[in-house]
N, C-alpha and C positions, 0 to 999 in steps of 0.2 A: 233890714232897712224897712221903714214904715212908708206907707202910702197915705198922703194927706186926704182929707175929706173931698177936696176938689179933684184930686187925682183919682180917687176911688170912683167918682162918677164916670170918668173916662174908662177906667178898667172894667167896670160893669158893662159898659157898652161893648168893649172889645171881647169880653168873656161871652157875651150873648150873641156876638156876630158869627155868621157862618164861615167867615174867612176874612182876609185882609180888607180893610176899608179906608177911605180917605178921611182927612180931617173934617171936611165938609159933612160927610156922612156921620162922623162921630158927633159933631155939633147938633145935627138934626135929630139924633137919637137920644141925646141927654134930655131927660124930662125937665120941662120948664126952664130950658136953657136961656139965660140972659147974658152970657159971656160975650165979650167982643171977640172977633175972630183971632186977633193977635194974642189975647189971653189964652184961648183954646190951644193955639199952636205952641205957645210957650210952655203950657202945662204938659202937652203931649211930649214936647222936647225934653222936659225934665224927666218924664217917665222913661224916655229912650236913654237918657244919660245915666239913670239909675239902673238900667238893665231890665226893667219890667216890660218894656215894649220894644218890638223890632220894627224897623222901617225900611222901605225900599223906594228909591226914586222911580217915578213913572213919567212917561211922555214929556210933559212940560218941565221946564227948568226947576220949578219949586214944588211940584206935585209929588206927594208920597202916598204910599199905602202903609197902613199900620196894622199890627196884630200883636196879641199878647205873647210875651216871652215866658210867662209863668202861668200855670193854671190857677184858677180860683182856689181849688183845694190845696195846692202846694203853698199858696200865699197864706191861707188860713192856718195851715200846719205851722208855718214859720212864725206867725204871730202868736199862736198858742205856746210855742216853745219859748218865745221871748217873754210872754206874760209869766209863764212858769218860772223862768230863770230870774226875772227882775222882781215882779210883784210878790212871788211866793218863794223866793230864795232857793229855787230848784226843788222845792218840796211838793211832790205830787199830792201828798196827803193834805197839805194846806190848801192846795188849789181845789181839790175835790170837796173839801169841807166848805170852802167859800161858795162853790157851785151849789152844794146841797143846802146851804143856809138860805138860799133864795126861796125857800118854802116851795119845793117842787111838788107838782101834782103827783098822784100815785103812778100815773103812766110814765111821767118823766123820771121818777125815782126808779121804777122798774127797768127802764132803758139804761139808766146810768149804772145800775147794779149789773146788768147784763154785759155792758161794755167793760166794766171792771173785772168781771169773772173771766172774760175772754182774754 
């Protein structure tokens, strides 16, 4: 399941946080945030519903703490698998060719070859 661009802003905040944080703290940490509070809470709720974010009620009736249910690395791996299976029909060769066709620098090419060898 994919995370939208708006949801990704929230996930990046949660991945960078030292622990669970409130929706207010999330809003304060989103760069150039112009969202209404209701939009922020709805978007966080959608991430909870999708299973990407965990939440726990605190003190007040409507206050919650939020934290990521998936690591950034695990999400990146799942998206890479999805791209491999959909855009490249499961062909690792096609995917690597597409990456290599980006005109990699010598350093990038060497790193790619090292990864392939491993």
